[in-house]
All heavy atoms as atom14 arrays in JSON, in Angstrom:
{
  "sequence": "MSAKDKLDNKVEGLAGQAKEKLGKATGDEETKNEGKADQTKSDLKDAGEKVKDAFRD",
  "atom14_mask": [
    [1, 1, 1, 1, 1, 1, 1, 1, 0, 0, 0, 0, 0, 0],
    [1, 1, 1, 1, 1, 1, 0, 0, 0, 0, 0, 0, 0, 0],
    [1, 1, 1, 1, 1, 0, 0, 0, 0, 0, 0, 0, 0, 0],
    [1, 1, 1, 1, 1, 1, 1, 1, 1, 0, 0, 0, 0, 0],
    [1, 1, 1, 1, 1, 1, 1, 1, 0, 0, 0, 0, 0, 0],
    [1, 1, 1, 1, 1, 1, 1, 1, 1, 0, 0, 0, 0, 0],
    [1, 1, 1, 1, 1, 1, 1, 1, 0, 0, 0, 0, 0, 0],
    [1, 1, 1, 1, 1, 1, 1, 1, 0, 0, 0, 0, 0, 0],
    [1, 1, 1, 1, 1, 1, 1, 1, 0, 0, 0, 0, 0, 0],
    [1, 1, 1, 1, 1, 1, 1, 1, 1, 0, 0, 0, 0, 0],
    [1, 1, 1, 1, 1, 1, 1, 0, 0, 0, 0, 0, 0, 0],
    [1, 1, 1, 1, 1, 1, 1, 1, 1, 0, 0, 0, 0, 0],
    [1, 1, 1, 1, 0, 0, 0, 0, 0, 0, 0, 0, 0, 0],
    [1, 1, 1, 1, 1, 1, 1, 1, 0, 0, 0, 0, 0, 0],
    [1, 1, 1, 1, 1, 0, 0, 0, 0, 0, 0, 0, 0, 0],
    [1, 1, 1, 1, 0, 0, 0, 0, 0, 0, 0, 0, 0, 0],
    [1, 1, 1, 1, 1, 1, 1, 1, 1, 0, 0, 0, 0, 0],
    [1, 1, 1, 1, 1, 0, 0, 0, 0, 0, 0, 0, 0, 0],
    [1, 1, 1, 1, 1, 1, 1, 1, 1, 0, 0, 0, 0, 0],
    [1, 1, 1, 1, 1, 1, 1, 1, 1, 0, 0, 0, 0, 0],
    [1, 1, 1, 1, 1, 1, 1, 1, 1, 0, 0, 0, 0, 0],
    [1, 1, 1, 1, 1, 1, 1, 1, 0, 0, 0, 0, 0, 0],
    [1, 1, 1, 1, 0, 0, 0, 0, 0, 0, 0, 0, 0, 0],
    [1, 1, 1, 1, 1, 1, 1, 1, 1, 0, 0, 0, 0, 0],
    [1, 1, 1, 1, 1, 0, 0, 0, 0, 0, 0, 0, 0, 0],
    [1, 1, 1, 1, 1, 1, 1, 0, 0, 0, 0, 0, 0, 0],
    [1, 1, 1, 1, 0, 0, 0, 0, 0, 0, 0, 0, 0, 0],
    [1, 1, 1, 1, 1, 1, 1, 1, 0, 0, 0, 0, 0, 0],
    [1, 1, 1, 1, 1, 1, 1, 1, 1, 0, 0, 0, 0, 0],
    [1, 1, 1, 1, 1, 1, 1, 1, 1, 0, 0, 0, 0, 0],
    [1, 1, 1, 1, 1, 1, 1, 0, 0, 0, 0, 0, 0, 0],
    [1, 1, 1, 1, 1, 1, 1, 1, 1, 0, 0, 0, 0, 0],
    [1, 1, 1, 1, 1, 1, 1, 1, 0, 0, 0, 0, 0, 0],
    [1, 1, 1, 1, 1, 1, 1, 1, 1, 0, 0, 0, 0, 0],
    [1, 1, 1, 1, 0, 0, 0, 0, 0, 0, 0, 0, 0, 0],
    [1, 1, 1, 1, 1, 1, 1, 1, 1, 0, 0, 0, 0, 0],
    [1, 1, 1, 1, 1, 0, 0, 0, 0, 0, 0, 0, 0, 0],
    [1, 1, 1, 1, 1, 1, 1, 1, 0, 0, 0, 0, 0, 0],
    [1, 1, 1, 1, 1, 1, 1, 1, 1, 0, 0, 0, 0, 0],
    [1, 1, 1, 1, 1, 1, 1, 0, 0, 0, 0, 0, 0, 0],
    [1, 1, 1, 1, 1, 1, 1, 1, 1, 0, 0, 0, 0, 0],
    [1, 1, 1, 1, 1, 1, 0, 0, 0, 0, 0, 0, 0, 0],
    [1, 1, 1, 1, 1, 1, 1, 1, 0, 0, 0, 0, 0, 0],
    [1, 1, 1, 1, 1, 1, 1, 1, 0, 0, 0, 0, 0, 0],
    [1, 1, 1, 1, 1, 1, 1, 1, 1, 0, 0, 0, 0, 0],
    [1, 1, 1, 1, 1, 1, 1, 1, 0, 0, 0, 0, 0, 0],
    [1, 1, 1, 1, 1, 0, 0, 0, 0, 0, 0, 0, 0, 0],
    [1, 1, 1, 1, 0, 0, 0, 0, 0, 0, 0, 0, 0, 0],
    [1, 1, 1, 1, 1, 1, 1, 1, 1, 0, 0, 0, 0, 0],
    [1, 1, 1, 1, 1, 1, 1, 1, 1, 0, 0, 0, 0, 0],
    [1, 1, 1, 1, 1, 1, 1, 0, 0, 0, 0, 0, 0, 0],
    [1, 1, 1, 1, 1, 1, 1, 1, 1, 0, 0, 0, 0, 0],
    [1, 1, 1, 1, 1, 1, 1, 1, 0, 0, 0, 0, 0, 0],
    [1, 1, 1, 1, 1, 0, 0, 0, 0, 0, 0, 0, 0, 0],
    [1, 1, 1, 1, 1, 1, 1, 1, 1, 1, 1, 0, 0, 0],
    [1, 1, 1, 1, 1, 1, 1, 1, 1, 1, 1, 0, 0, 0],
    [1, 1, 1, 1, 1, 1, 1, 1, 0, 0, 0, 0, 0, 0]
  ],
  "atom14_positions": [
    [[167.02, 153.11, 83.29], [166.63, 153.19, 81.89], [165.91, 154.51, 81.7], [165.03, 154.86, 82.46], [165.74, 152.0, 81.56], [165.16, 152.08, 80.21], [164.31, 150.69, 79.46], [163.84, 149.56, 80.66], [0.0, 0.0, 0.0], [0.0, 0.0, 0.0], [0.0, 0.0, 0.0], [0.0, 0.0, 0.0], [0.0, 0.0, 0.0], [0.0, 0.0, 0.0]],
    [[166.29, 155.2, 80.67], [165.63, 156.47, 80.42], [164.22, 156.24, 79.89], [163.92, 155.2, 79.3], [166.44, 157.3, 79.42], [166.25, 156.83, 78.11], [0.0, 0.0, 0.0], [0.0, 0.0, 0.0], [0.0, 0.0, 0.0], [0.0, 0.0, 0.0], [0.0, 0.0, 0.0], [0.0, 0.0, 0.0], [0.0, 0.0, 0.0], [0.0, 0.0, 0.0]],
    [[163.39, 157.21, 80.1], [162.0, 157.11, 79.65], [161.93, 156.99, 78.13], [161.08, 156.27, 77.6], [161.21, 158.31, 80.14], [0.0, 0.0, 0.0], [0.0, 0.0, 0.0], [0.0, 0.0, 0.0], [0.0, 0.0, 0.0], [0.0, 0.0, 0.0], [0.0, 0.0, 0.0], [0.0, 0.0, 0.0], [0.0, 0.0, 0.0], [0.0, 0.0, 0.0]],
    [[162.83, 157.68, 77.44], [162.84, 157.63, 75.97], [163.17, 156.22, 75.48], [162.51, 155.7, 74.59], [163.83, 158.63, 75.4], [163.82, 158.65, 73.87], [164.89, 159.54, 73.32], [164.96, 159.6, 71.83], [164.66, 158.41, 71.08], [0.0, 0.0, 0.0], [0.0, 0.0, 0.0], [0.0, 0.0, 0.0], [0.0, 0.0, 0.0], [0.0, 0.0, 0.0]],
    [[164.19, 155.6, 76.08], [164.55, 154.24, 75.69], [163.4, 153.27, 75.96], [163.11, 152.4, 75.14], [165.8, 153.77, 76.44], [167.06, 154.49, 76.01], [167.09, 155.0, 74.87], [168.0, 154.55, 76.81], [0.0, 0.0, 0.0], [0.0, 0.0, 0.0], [0.0, 0.0, 0.0], [0.0, 0.0, 0.0], [0.0, 0.0, 0.0], [0.0, 0.0, 0.0]],
    [[162.78, 153.44, 77.1], [161.67, 152.57, 77.47], [160.53, 152.71, 76.47], [159.95, 151.72, 76.01], [161.2, 152.92, 78.88], [160.3, 151.94, 79.51], [160.03, 152.35, 80.95], [159.49, 151.2, 81.75], [159.28, 151.53, 83.15], [0.0, 0.0, 0.0], [0.0, 0.0, 0.0], [0.0, 0.0, 0.0], [0.0, 0.0, 0.0], [0.0, 0.0, 0.0]],
    [[160.22, 153.95, 76.1], [159.16, 154.21, 75.14], [159.52, 153.66, 73.77], [158.68, 153.03, 73.11], [158.89, 155.71, 75.05], [157.79, 156.13, 74.08], [156.45, 155.55, 74.5], [157.71, 157.65, 74.02], [0.0, 0.0, 0.0], [0.0, 0.0, 0.0], [0.0, 0.0, 0.0], [0.0, 0.0, 0.0], [0.0, 0.0, 0.0], [0.0, 0.0, 0.0]],
    [[160.76, 153.87, 73.33], [161.2, 153.36, 72.03], [161.07, 151.84, 71.97], [160.62, 151.29, 70.97], [162.64, 153.76, 71.75], [162.81, 155.23, 71.43], [161.79, 155.9, 71.15], [163.95, 155.71, 71.45], [0.0, 0.0, 0.0], [0.0, 0.0, 0.0], [0.0, 0.0, 0.0], [0.0, 0.0, 0.0], [0.0, 0.0, 0.0], [0.0, 0.0, 0.0]],
    [[161.48, 151.17, 73.04], [161.39, 149.71, 73.07], [159.94, 149.25, 73.05], [159.6, 148.27, 72.38], [162.1, 149.15, 74.31], [163.59, 149.32, 74.24], [164.16, 149.5, 73.19], [164.24, 149.28, 75.38], [0.0, 0.0, 0.0], [0.0, 0.0, 0.0], [0.0, 0.0, 0.0], [0.0, 0.0, 0.0], [0.0, 0.0, 0.0], [0.0, 0.0, 0.0]],
    [[159.07, 149.96, 73.75], [157.66, 149.6, 73.78], [157.03, 149.78, 72.39], [156.29, 148.92, 71.93], [156.92, 150.47, 74.82], [155.5, 150.09, 75.04], [155.43, 148.75, 75.73], [154.01, 148.48, 76.19], [153.85, 147.14, 76.7], [0.0, 0.0, 0.0], [0.0, 0.0, 0.0], [0.0, 0.0, 0.0], [0.0, 0.0, 0.0], [0.0, 0.0, 0.0]],
    [[157.36, 150.89, 71.74], [156.83, 151.15, 70.4], [157.31, 150.08, 69.42], [156.53, 149.58, 68.61], [157.23, 152.57, 69.91], [156.96, 152.75, 68.43], [156.51, 153.62, 70.73], [0.0, 0.0, 0.0], [0.0, 0.0, 0.0], [0.0, 0.0, 0.0], [0.0, 0.0, 0.0], [0.0, 0.0, 0.0], [0.0, 0.0, 0.0], [0.0, 0.0, 0.0]],
    [[158.58, 149.72, 69.52], [159.11, 148.68, 68.64], [158.41, 147.34, 68.87], [158.08, 146.63, 67.92], [160.62, 148.52, 68.85], [161.26, 147.55, 67.9], [162.77, 147.49, 68.03], [163.32, 147.96, 69.05], [163.41, 146.98, 67.11], [0.0, 0.0, 0.0], [0.0, 0.0, 0.0], [0.0, 0.0, 0.0], [0.0, 0.0, 0.0], [0.0, 0.0, 0.0]],
    [[158.15, 147.02, 70.14], [157.45, 145.78, 70.46], [156.02, 145.79, 69.92], [155.54, 144.78, 69.38], [0.0, 0.0, 0.0], [0.0, 0.0, 0.0], [0.0, 0.0, 0.0], [0.0, 0.0, 0.0], [0.0, 0.0, 0.0], [0.0, 0.0, 0.0], [0.0, 0.0, 0.0], [0.0, 0.0, 0.0], [0.0, 0.0, 0.0], [0.0, 0.0, 0.0]],
    [[155.33, 146.91, 70.06], [153.96, 147.01, 69.56], [153.91, 146.95, 68.04], [153.02, 146.33, 67.46], [153.31, 148.3, 70.06], [153.02, 148.35, 71.56], [152.54, 149.74, 71.95], [152.01, 147.29, 71.96], [0.0, 0.0, 0.0], [0.0, 0.0, 0.0], [0.0, 0.0, 0.0], [0.0, 0.0, 0.0], [0.0, 0.0, 0.0], [0.0, 0.0, 0.0]],
    [[154.89, 147.56, 67.39], [154.96, 147.48, 65.93], [155.2, 146.04, 65.49], [154.63, 145.58, 64.5], [156.06, 148.39, 65.41], [0.0, 0.0, 0.0], [0.0, 0.0, 0.0], [0.0, 0.0, 0.0], [0.0, 0.0, 0.0], [0.0, 0.0, 0.0], [0.0, 0.0, 0.0], [0.0, 0.0, 0.0], [0.0, 0.0, 0.0], [0.0, 0.0, 0.0]],
    [[156.02, 145.33, 66.26], [156.26, 143.92, 65.95], [155.0, 143.09, 66.1], [154.73, 142.2, 65.29], [0.0, 0.0, 0.0], [0.0, 0.0, 0.0], [0.0, 0.0, 0.0], [0.0, 0.0, 0.0], [0.0, 0.0, 0.0], [0.0, 0.0, 0.0], [0.0, 0.0, 0.0], [0.0, 0.0, 0.0], [0.0, 0.0, 0.0], [0.0, 0.0, 0.0]],
    [[154.22, 143.38, 67.13], [152.95, 142.66, 67.32], [152.01, 142.91, 66.16], [151.36, 141.99, 65.66], [152.28, 143.09, 68.62], [152.95, 142.55, 69.86], [152.29, 143.06, 71.13], [151.44, 143.95, 71.1], [152.7, 142.51, 72.26], [0.0, 0.0, 0.0], [0.0, 0.0, 0.0], [0.0, 0.0, 0.0], [0.0, 0.0, 0.0], [0.0, 0.0, 0.0]],
    [[151.93, 144.17, 65.73], [151.07, 144.52, 64.61], [151.51, 143.82, 63.33], [150.7, 143.28, 62.57], [151.05, 146.03, 64.4], [0.0, 0.0, 0.0], [0.0, 0.0, 0.0], [0.0, 0.0, 0.0], [0.0, 0.0, 0.0], [0.0, 0.0, 0.0], [0.0, 0.0, 0.0], [0.0, 0.0, 0.0], [0.0, 0.0, 0.0], [0.0, 0.0, 0.0]],
    [[152.83, 143.8, 63.11], [153.37, 143.15, 61.92], [153.09, 141.64, 61.94], [152.73, 141.06, 60.93], [154.88, 143.4, 61.83], [155.48, 143.08, 60.49], [156.98, 143.27, 60.46], [157.4, 144.7, 60.42], [158.87, 144.84, 60.2], [0.0, 0.0, 0.0], [0.0, 0.0, 0.0], [0.0, 0.0, 0.0], [0.0, 0.0, 0.0], [0.0, 0.0, 0.0]],
    [[153.24, 141.04, 63.13], [152.96, 139.61, 63.25], [151.49, 139.32, 62.95], [151.17, 138.38, 62.22], [153.31, 139.12, 64.66], [153.04, 137.65, 64.85], [153.32, 137.16, 66.27], [153.68, 137.97, 67.14], [153.16, 135.95, 66.49], [0.0, 0.0, 0.0], [0.0, 0.0, 0.0], [0.0, 0.0, 0.0], [0.0, 0.0, 0.0], [0.0, 0.0, 0.0]],
    [[150.59, 140.13, 63.49], [149.15, 139.92, 63.25], [148.8, 140.14, 61.78], [147.97, 139.41, 61.23], [148.33, 140.85, 64.15], [148.36, 140.42, 65.59], [147.58, 141.35, 66.48], [147.72, 140.89, 67.93], [147.01, 141.75, 68.86], [0.0, 0.0, 0.0], [0.0, 0.0, 0.0], [0.0, 0.0, 0.0], [0.0, 0.0, 0.0], [0.0, 0.0, 0.0]],
    [[149.42, 141.13, 61.16], [149.18, 141.37, 59.74], [149.64, 140.16, 58.92], [148.94, 139.72, 58.01], [149.93, 142.62, 59.28], [149.83, 142.94, 57.79], [148.4, 143.27, 57.41], [150.75, 144.1, 57.44], [0.0, 0.0, 0.0], [0.0, 0.0, 0.0], [0.0, 0.0, 0.0], [0.0, 0.0, 0.0], [0.0, 0.0, 0.0], [0.0, 0.0, 0.0]],
    [[150.8, 139.63, 59.27], [151.3, 138.45, 58.57], [150.38, 137.25, 58.73], [150.14, 136.5, 57.78], [0.0, 0.0, 0.0], [0.0, 0.0, 0.0], [0.0, 0.0, 0.0], [0.0, 0.0, 0.0], [0.0, 0.0, 0.0], [0.0, 0.0, 0.0], [0.0, 0.0, 0.0], [0.0, 0.0, 0.0], [0.0, 0.0, 0.0], [0.0, 0.0, 0.0]],
    [[149.85, 137.06, 59.93], [148.9, 135.97, 60.17], [147.64, 136.17, 59.35], [147.11, 135.22, 58.76], [148.53, 135.88, 61.65], [149.57, 135.23, 62.51], [149.09, 135.15, 63.96], [150.14, 134.56, 64.86], [149.69, 134.51, 66.27], [0.0, 0.0, 0.0], [0.0, 0.0, 0.0], [0.0, 0.0, 0.0], [0.0, 0.0, 0.0], [0.0, 0.0, 0.0]],
    [[147.13, 137.4, 59.34], [145.88, 137.7, 58.64], [146.0, 137.52, 57.13], [145.05, 137.1, 56.47], [145.42, 139.12, 58.96], [0.0, 0.0, 0.0], [0.0, 0.0, 0.0], [0.0, 0.0, 0.0], [0.0, 0.0, 0.0], [0.0, 0.0, 0.0], [0.0, 0.0, 0.0], [0.0, 0.0, 0.0], [0.0, 0.0, 0.0], [0.0, 0.0, 0.0]],
    [[147.16, 137.84, 56.6], [147.35, 137.76, 55.14], [147.99, 136.45, 54.7], [148.12, 136.2, 53.51], [148.22, 138.93, 54.64], [149.5, 138.86, 55.28], [147.56, 140.26, 54.92], [0.0, 0.0, 0.0], [0.0, 0.0, 0.0], [0.0, 0.0, 0.0], [0.0, 0.0, 0.0], [0.0, 0.0, 0.0], [0.0, 0.0, 0.0], [0.0, 0.0, 0.0]],
    [[148.41, 135.64, 55.68], [149.07, 134.38, 55.33], [150.52, 134.57, 54.9], [151.11, 133.68, 54.29], [0.0, 0.0, 0.0], [0.0, 0.0, 0.0], [0.0, 0.0, 0.0], [0.0, 0.0, 0.0], [0.0, 0.0, 0.0], [0.0, 0.0, 0.0], [0.0, 0.0, 0.0], [0.0, 0.0, 0.0], [0.0, 0.0, 0.0], [0.0, 0.0, 0.0]],
    [[151.09, 135.71, 55.21], [152.47, 136.03, 54.83], [153.41, 135.63, 55.97], [153.54, 136.35, 56.96], [152.58, 137.52, 54.53], [153.95, 137.92, 54.0], [154.88, 137.09, 54.01], [154.08, 139.08, 53.58], [0.0, 0.0, 0.0], [0.0, 0.0, 0.0], [0.0, 0.0, 0.0], [0.0, 0.0, 0.0], [0.0, 0.0, 0.0], [0.0, 0.0, 0.0]],
    [[154.04, 134.49, 55.83], [154.92, 133.96, 56.89], [156.13, 134.87, 57.13], [156.57, 135.01, 58.26], [155.4, 132.55, 56.53], [154.34, 131.48, 56.67], [153.87, 131.29, 58.1], [154.71, 131.23, 59.02], [152.65, 131.22, 58.3], [0.0, 0.0, 0.0], [0.0, 0.0, 0.0], [0.0, 0.0, 0.0], [0.0, 0.0, 0.0], [0.0, 0.0, 0.0]],
    [[156.64, 135.48, 56.07], [157.81, 136.35, 56.23], [157.49, 137.56, 57.11], [158.25, 137.89, 58.03], [158.32, 136.82, 54.86], [159.59, 137.64, 54.96], [160.14, 138.03, 53.59], [159.73, 137.44, 52.57], [160.97, 138.94, 53.56], [0.0, 0.0, 0.0], [0.0, 0.0, 0.0], [0.0, 0.0, 0.0], [0.0, 0.0, 0.0], [0.0, 0.0, 0.0]],
    [[156.36, 138.19, 56.86], [155.95, 139.33, 57.67], [155.68, 138.9, 59.11], [156.06, 139.6, 60.06], [154.7, 140.0, 57.07], [154.99, 140.43, 55.74], [154.25, 141.19, 57.88], [0.0, 0.0, 0.0], [0.0, 0.0, 0.0], [0.0, 0.0, 0.0], [0.0, 0.0, 0.0], [0.0, 0.0, 0.0], [0.0, 0.0, 0.0], [0.0, 0.0, 0.0]],
    [[155.03, 137.77, 59.27], [154.75, 137.24, 60.6], [156.04, 137.01, 61.37], [156.18, 137.41, 62.53], [153.96, 135.93, 60.48], [153.56, 135.33, 61.8], [152.7, 134.11, 61.56], [153.32, 132.93, 62.24], [152.62, 131.68, 62.01], [0.0, 0.0, 0.0], [0.0, 0.0, 0.0], [0.0, 0.0, 0.0], [0.0, 0.0, 0.0], [0.0, 0.0, 0.0]],
    [[157.01, 136.41, 60.73], [158.3, 136.13, 61.37], [159.08, 137.41, 61.67], [159.77, 137.5, 62.69], [159.13, 135.18, 60.53], [158.53, 133.79, 60.49], [157.82, 133.38, 61.42], [158.78, 133.05, 59.43], [0.0, 0.0, 0.0], [0.0, 0.0, 0.0], [0.0, 0.0, 0.0], [0.0, 0.0, 0.0], [0.0, 0.0, 0.0], [0.0, 0.0, 0.0]],
    [[158.99, 138.39, 60.78], [159.63, 139.68, 61.03], [159.04, 140.33, 62.28], [159.76, 140.93, 63.08], [159.46, 140.61, 59.83], [160.35, 140.29, 58.67], [160.09, 141.21, 57.47], [159.36, 142.22, 57.61], [160.6, 140.9, 56.39], [0.0, 0.0, 0.0], [0.0, 0.0, 0.0], [0.0, 0.0, 0.0], [0.0, 0.0, 0.0], [0.0, 0.0, 0.0]],
    [[157.74, 140.23, 62.43], [157.07, 140.78, 63.61], [157.55, 140.13, 64.88], [157.82, 140.8, 65.89], [0.0, 0.0, 0.0], [0.0, 0.0, 0.0], [0.0, 0.0, 0.0], [0.0, 0.0, 0.0], [0.0, 0.0, 0.0], [0.0, 0.0, 0.0], [0.0, 0.0, 0.0], [0.0, 0.0, 0.0], [0.0, 0.0, 0.0], [0.0, 0.0, 0.0]],
    [[157.67, 138.82, 64.85], [158.17, 138.09, 66.02], [159.61, 138.51, 66.33], [159.98, 138.68, 67.49], [158.12, 136.58, 65.78], [156.72, 136.02, 65.86], [156.75, 134.51, 65.67], [155.37, 133.92, 65.74], [155.39, 132.46, 65.59], [0.0, 0.0, 0.0], [0.0, 0.0, 0.0], [0.0, 0.0, 0.0], [0.0, 0.0, 0.0], [0.0, 0.0, 0.0]],
    [[160.42, 138.67, 65.28], [161.81, 139.08, 65.47], [161.89, 140.49, 66.07], [162.72, 140.74, 66.96], [162.56, 139.03, 64.14], [0.0, 0.0, 0.0], [0.0, 0.0, 0.0], [0.0, 0.0, 0.0], [0.0, 0.0, 0.0], [0.0, 0.0, 0.0], [0.0, 0.0, 0.0], [0.0, 0.0, 0.0], [0.0, 0.0, 0.0], [0.0, 0.0, 0.0]],
    [[161.03, 141.38, 65.61], [161.01, 142.74, 66.15], [160.66, 142.73, 67.64], [161.24, 143.47, 68.43], [160.01, 143.62, 65.4], [160.46, 143.96, 63.98], [161.64, 143.72, 63.65], [159.62, 144.47, 63.21], [0.0, 0.0, 0.0], [0.0, 0.0, 0.0], [0.0, 0.0, 0.0], [0.0, 0.0, 0.0], [0.0, 0.0, 0.0], [0.0, 0.0, 0.0]],
    [[159.71, 141.88, 68.01], [159.32, 141.78, 69.41], [160.46, 141.24, 70.27], [160.73, 141.74, 71.36], [158.1, 140.87, 69.56], [156.83, 141.46, 68.98], [155.7, 140.48, 69.04], [155.25, 140.13, 70.1], [155.23, 140.05, 67.86], [0.0, 0.0, 0.0], [0.0, 0.0, 0.0], [0.0, 0.0, 0.0], [0.0, 0.0, 0.0], [0.0, 0.0, 0.0]],
    [[161.15, 140.24, 69.75], [162.28, 139.66, 70.48], [163.39, 140.69, 70.64], [163.98, 140.82, 71.72], [162.82, 138.42, 69.73], [161.76, 137.47, 69.63], [163.99, 137.81, 70.45], [0.0, 0.0, 0.0], [0.0, 0.0, 0.0], [0.0, 0.0, 0.0], [0.0, 0.0, 0.0], [0.0, 0.0, 0.0], [0.0, 0.0, 0.0], [0.0, 0.0, 0.0]],
    [[163.66, 141.45, 69.59], [164.68, 142.49, 69.65], [164.33, 143.54, 70.7], [165.18, 143.97, 71.48], [164.82, 143.14, 68.26], [166.0, 144.06, 68.11], [166.24, 144.36, 66.65], [165.69, 145.7, 66.29], [166.0, 146.11, 64.92], [0.0, 0.0, 0.0], [0.0, 0.0, 0.0], [0.0, 0.0, 0.0], [0.0, 0.0, 0.0], [0.0, 0.0, 0.0]],
    [[163.07, 143.91, 70.74], [162.61, 144.88, 71.74], [162.78, 144.34, 73.15], [163.24, 145.05, 74.05], [161.14, 145.21, 71.48], [160.61, 145.99, 72.52], [0.0, 0.0, 0.0], [0.0, 0.0, 0.0], [0.0, 0.0, 0.0], [0.0, 0.0, 0.0], [0.0, 0.0, 0.0], [0.0, 0.0, 0.0], [0.0, 0.0, 0.0], [0.0, 0.0, 0.0]],
    [[162.44, 143.07, 73.35], [162.58, 142.44, 74.67], [164.05, 142.39, 75.1], [164.37, 142.63, 76.26], [162.0, 141.02, 74.66], [160.49, 141.01, 74.53], [159.85, 142.06, 74.77], [159.93, 139.94, 74.18], [0.0, 0.0, 0.0], [0.0, 0.0, 0.0], [0.0, 0.0, 0.0], [0.0, 0.0, 0.0], [0.0, 0.0, 0.0], [0.0, 0.0, 0.0]],
    [[164.93, 142.08, 74.17], [166.36, 142.02, 74.48], [166.91, 143.4, 74.83], [167.73, 143.53, 75.74], [167.14, 141.41, 73.32], [166.94, 139.92, 73.11], [167.62, 139.48, 71.81], [167.47, 139.14, 74.28], [0.0, 0.0, 0.0], [0.0, 0.0, 0.0], [0.0, 0.0, 0.0], [0.0, 0.0, 0.0], [0.0, 0.0, 0.0], [0.0, 0.0, 0.0]],
    [[166.46, 144.42, 74.11], [166.9, 145.78, 74.43], [166.44, 146.18, 75.83], [167.19, 146.79, 76.58], [166.35, 146.77, 73.41], [167.04, 146.75, 72.08], [166.41, 147.79, 71.17], [167.01, 147.83, 69.81], [166.36, 148.84, 68.96], [0.0, 0.0, 0.0], [0.0, 0.0, 0.0], [0.0, 0.0, 0.0], [0.0, 0.0, 0.0], [0.0, 0.0, 0.0]],
    [[165.2, 145.83, 76.15], [164.67, 146.11, 77.49], [165.52, 145.43, 78.56], [165.86, 146.03, 79.57], [163.23, 145.61, 77.61], [162.21, 146.71, 77.61], [162.61, 147.9, 77.67], [161.01, 146.39, 77.57], [0.0, 0.0, 0.0], [0.0, 0.0, 0.0], [0.0, 0.0, 0.0], [0.0, 0.0, 0.0], [0.0, 0.0, 0.0], [0.0, 0.0, 0.0]],
    [[165.84, 144.17, 78.33], [166.65, 143.43, 79.29], [168.03, 144.06, 79.45], [168.55, 144.18, 80.56], [166.78, 141.97, 78.85], [0.0, 0.0, 0.0], [0.0, 0.0, 0.0], [0.0, 0.0, 0.0], [0.0, 0.0, 0.0], [0.0, 0.0, 0.0], [0.0, 0.0, 0.0], [0.0, 0.0, 0.0], [0.0, 0.0, 0.0], [0.0, 0.0, 0.0]],
    [[168.62, 144.47, 78.35], [169.93, 145.11, 78.4], [169.89, 146.42, 79.18], [170.8, 146.71, 79.96], [0.0, 0.0, 0.0], [0.0, 0.0, 0.0], [0.0, 0.0, 0.0], [0.0, 0.0, 0.0], [0.0, 0.0, 0.0], [0.0, 0.0, 0.0], [0.0, 0.0, 0.0], [0.0, 0.0, 0.0], [0.0, 0.0, 0.0], [0.0, 0.0, 0.0]],
    [[168.84, 147.18, 78.99], [168.7, 148.43, 79.73], [168.55, 148.17, 81.22], [169.1, 148.9, 82.05], [167.5, 149.24, 79.2], [167.7, 149.82, 77.83], [168.76, 150.88, 77.77], [168.98, 151.6, 78.78], [169.42, 151.01, 76.73], [0.0, 0.0, 0.0], [0.0, 0.0, 0.0], [0.0, 0.0, 0.0], [0.0, 0.0, 0.0], [0.0, 0.0, 0.0]],
    [[167.81, 147.14, 81.56], [167.63, 146.8, 82.98], [168.94, 146.37, 83.62], [169.23, 146.7, 84.78], [166.57, 145.71, 83.13], [165.17, 146.22, 82.86], [164.12, 145.14, 82.96], [162.76, 145.71, 82.6], [161.73, 144.67, 82.61], [0.0, 0.0, 0.0], [0.0, 0.0, 0.0], [0.0, 0.0, 0.0], [0.0, 0.0, 0.0], [0.0, 0.0, 0.0]],
    [[169.77, 145.64, 82.88], [171.08, 145.23, 83.39], [171.95, 146.48, 83.61], [172.61, 146.6, 84.65], [171.77, 144.23, 82.43], [173.23, 144.04, 82.79], [171.02, 142.91, 82.43], [0.0, 0.0, 0.0], [0.0, 0.0, 0.0], [0.0, 0.0, 0.0], [0.0, 0.0, 0.0], [0.0, 0.0, 0.0], [0.0, 0.0, 0.0], [0.0, 0.0, 0.0]],
    [[171.95, 147.38, 82.65], [172.72, 148.62, 82.81], [172.25, 149.4, 84.03], [173.06, 149.91, 84.8], [172.61, 149.5, 81.56], [173.44, 149.0, 80.4], [173.62, 150.07, 79.33], [172.36, 150.3, 78.55], [172.55, 151.21, 77.4], [0.0, 0.0, 0.0], [0.0, 0.0, 0.0], [0.0, 0.0, 0.0], [0.0, 0.0, 0.0], [0.0, 0.0, 0.0]],
    [[170.94, 149.47, 84.22], [170.39, 150.18, 85.37], [170.82, 149.52, 86.68], [171.12, 150.2, 87.66], [168.86, 150.23, 85.32], [168.35, 151.21, 84.28], [169.15, 152.04, 83.79], [167.15, 151.15, 83.96], [0.0, 0.0, 0.0], [0.0, 0.0, 0.0], [0.0, 0.0, 0.0], [0.0, 0.0, 0.0], [0.0, 0.0, 0.0], [0.0, 0.0, 0.0]],
    [[170.87, 148.2, 86.7], [171.25, 147.48, 87.92], [172.7, 147.79, 88.29], [173.01, 147.91, 89.48], [171.07, 145.97, 87.71], [0.0, 0.0, 0.0], [0.0, 0.0, 0.0], [0.0, 0.0, 0.0], [0.0, 0.0, 0.0], [0.0, 0.0, 0.0], [0.0, 0.0, 0.0], [0.0, 0.0, 0.0], [0.0, 0.0, 0.0], [0.0, 0.0, 0.0]],
    [[173.57, 147.94, 87.31], [174.96, 148.25, 87.59], [175.2, 149.71, 87.94], [176.18, 150.06, 88.57], [175.87, 147.84, 86.43], [176.14, 146.36, 86.41], [175.47, 145.53, 85.52], [177.03, 145.79, 87.3], [175.71, 144.17, 85.5], [177.28, 144.43, 87.29], [176.61, 143.62, 86.38], [0.0, 0.0, 0.0], [0.0, 0.0, 0.0], [0.0, 0.0, 0.0]],
    [[174.29, 150.58, 87.54], [174.4, 152.0, 87.88], [174.07, 152.25, 89.36], [174.59, 153.16, 89.96], [173.45, 152.83, 87.03], [173.93, 153.02, 85.63], [173.05, 153.98, 84.88], [173.31, 153.85, 83.46], [172.42, 153.92, 82.51], [171.17, 154.15, 82.8], [172.76, 153.77, 81.25], [0.0, 0.0, 0.0], [0.0, 0.0, 0.0], [0.0, 0.0, 0.0]],
    [[173.19, 151.43, 89.9], [172.75, 151.62, 91.28], [173.72, 151.1, 92.27], [174.65, 150.75, 92.48], [171.4, 150.95, 91.52], [170.3, 151.59, 90.7], [170.48, 152.75, 90.28], [169.29, 150.93, 90.48], [0.0, 0.0, 0.0], [0.0, 0.0, 0.0], [0.0, 0.0, 0.0], [0.0, 0.0, 0.0], [0.0, 0.0, 0.0], [0.0, 0.0, 0.0]]
  ]
}
């Protein structure tokens, strides 16, 4: 996995955490759920990159 992809996935995950916390703080369920979805998407991208790396080796 390239360092750029790893960083992009980490940033996306952190943004999702922030969005989820903002949604909790404001009582906005839609924002909270979007944050959770962003985190899940980031985790899946990370997993996909790890699988690609495993097949490259």
